[in-house]
C-alpha positions, 0 to 999 in steps of 0.5 A: 520501536522507531518506525518509517512511513513509506509511500511509494508513488511512482510517475508510470501506471499502465492501467490508469495513467498518472493515478497518483496524481488524478484528481480524486473528488478535486484531491490528488489521489496520493494526498488521502494517504499523505493526510492519513499518515500525518495524522498518526506519525510526525513529518520527519518520519513519513517518506514519499518514494516517487520518481516524479517531480510533478509528484514531489511539487504536489506533495509538498503544497500539502506541507510535507517536504518529499526527501529526495527523488527515487532513482529511474531504475527503481520505477519501471514496471517490475520494480519491486516494493522491496527494492523501494523500501530498502532505498528508503531505509539506505536512504535514512540510515546514510542521510539522517543516521536513522535506522527505523525498526518496523516499516509502515507501508501505505499505499497512494491506492488507498484512499479510504482506509480508516486510523482504526485499522491502521492503529489495530495494525501497528498494536499487533505489531511486534519484532518477532514477527515479520510482517502485520498486513491488512486483509479483506474477506475474498470474493471468490468465496461467494461464487463457483470458480474454475481451473482451466485443464490442458490446452483445450476448454475444459475447466474443472471446479476448485473447492474453496476455503470458505474463509479464504483472505486476501491482501487489500493493500491497505497497510503493511507494518514491516519489520526492517530486519525481516525485509533486509534479509529475505524476500517478502514472499518467504516471510512466514511470521504474518498477522493479518488485520481484517477489515470487514467493510468492503468499500475500505478494500477498494485499491485503485488500479483502473478507472472502474476503481476510480469512479466507485471509489469517487462515488463513495466519497461523494455519498459520504459528504450528502 
């Protein structure tokens, strides 16, 4: 099967400005994901989708060419990942005559992902599925959870499934046909890859996430 690896990296980020190129232990955050992708795939099927010339320049210093700049209307806060994927698919079809069977989505905000789990996701995937996705055990399993009731301060306890899982953003393997024909939220044929180590599931969204990630990297090199 033919694949297209997409690394989405827009310039804007409200909670942590310029996070995709922020130096994590001396290296731009996005470079961790670029290096991960290049260990598994050929450069010609790795697409960094960005609206930023600065991000483009930083990525290309690694030796990976950024084929095009994403349209500005696909780099807004409300722009969906699905729209970005479809934009990449259109570009590769029209400019390269390349139509992949699946998309491997690798978010730059998961710099600690391991090759073994990406390989597991690829191994589990087949063209009868909509998607294979990485997950982690939810933190909600470890504490009592409540929901607000009405307009006052009343709350009620929620019974949680002991095996509750949540997406960790590390890797998605997506059927091209599925994403062209229905919304990701309506995918039903999905398999999971559970990432056991909590630190590998860090998805950087805030400065605290960034600092924790940096500490983990430093400790691993001592």
